[in-house]
C-alpha positions in Angstrom: 62.9 41.7 -23.3 63.4 45.3 -24.5 65.8 46.4 -27.1 68.1 49.3 -26.9 69.4 49.2 -30.5 72.9 50.7 -30.9 72.3 51.1 -34.7 69.4 53.4 -34.1 71.2 55.4 -31.4 74.2 56.0 -33.7 76.5 54.2 -31.3 77.8 51.8 -34.0 78.1 52.3 -37.7 76.3 50.2 -40.3 78.3 47.5 -42.0 78.7 46.5 -45.6 79.1 42.8 -46.3 81.4 41.2 -48.9 78.2 40.8 -51.0 77.9 44.7 -51.1 74.9 44.6 -48.8 74.3 47.3 -46.3 73.3 45.9 -42.9 72.5 47.6 -39.6 75.3 45.8 -37.7 78.2 43.5 -38.5 76.8 40.9 -36.0 73.8 40.3 -38.2 76.0 38.8 -41.0 75.8 35.2 -40.0 73.9 32.1 -41.1 71.5 32.1 -38.2 70.2 35.6 -39.1 70.0 34.6 -42.8 67.1 32.3 -41.8 65.1 35.1 -40.3 62.3 36.1 -42.8 62.2 39.7 -41.7 65.9 40.1 -42.0 65.8 38.5 -45.5 63.3 41.2 -46.5 65.8 43.8 -45.4 68.6 42.1 -47.3 66.5 41.9 -50.5 66.7 45.7 -50.9 70.2 46.3 -49.4 72.6 45.6 -52.2 74.6 48.7 -53.0 75.0 49.5 -56.7 75.1 52.5 -59.1 71.3 52.2 -59.2 70.8 51.6 -55.5 72.6 54.0 -53.3 72.9 53.9 -49.5 70.4 56.8 -49.2 67.9 54.9 -51.4 68.4 51.7 -49.3 67.9 53.5 -46.0 64.7 55.2 -47.2 63.2 51.9 -48.5 60.0 50.6 -46.9 61.9 47.5 -45.7 64.5 49.5 -43.8 61.9 51.9 -42.3 59.9 48.8 -41.2 63.0 47.2 -39.8 63.8 50.3 -37.7 60.2 50.6 -36.5 60.2 46.9 -35.5 63.4 47.5 -33.5 61.7 50.4 -31.7 58.8 48.0 -30.9 61.2 45.2 -29.6 60.9 43.1 -32.7 64.0 41.9 -34.6 66.4 39.1 -35.3 67.7 37.1 -32.4 71.2 38.7 -32.7 69.6 42.1 -31.9 68.4 40.7 -28.6 71.7 39.1 -27.8 73.6 42.3 -28.7 71.3 45.2 -27.8 69.0 44.0 -25.1 68.3 46.5 -22.2 69.6 45.3 -18.9 71.2 42.2 -20.3 72.9 40.1 -17.7 75.8 38.9 -19.9 77.0 40.6 -23.0 78.2 38.6 -25.9 81.8 39.7 -26.7 83.7 39.3 -29.9 87.4 39.9 -30.3 88.4 41.0 -33.8 91.7 40.1 -35.3 93.1 40.5 -38.8 95.5 38.1 -40.5 98.1 39.6 -42.9 98.0 37.5 -46.1 101.7 37.8 -46.9 103.1 37.2 -43.5 100.3 35.4 -41.7 100.8 37.8 -38.8 97.7 38.1 -36.5 96.9 41.6 -35.4 94.4 42.5 -32.5 91.9 45.1 -33.7 89.2 45.5 -31.0 86.8 44.0 -28.6 83.0 44.4 -29.4 
């Protein structure tokens, strides 16, 4: 199966987790991907801090290797579910927010 990575093409923005880690796509932030050794290498250099800027993270060997792997159809399982060329079914997520004070649920978007 071939990949057509939206993160490389600039169709989606990178995400920042609640652990201040820069990741290529919000869909990668789940427990399944946290068991992927290559993805863990990427996370090991992806924490944003005063000493580790986004520019430094993106120019790290681990990020360069990750992008090159995607170009060569290698990546976490979620990349294949989300960005496979000619996929028969796309995985859809609907995003909502919950307002803490009122508990109102607001529809945000469909991915």
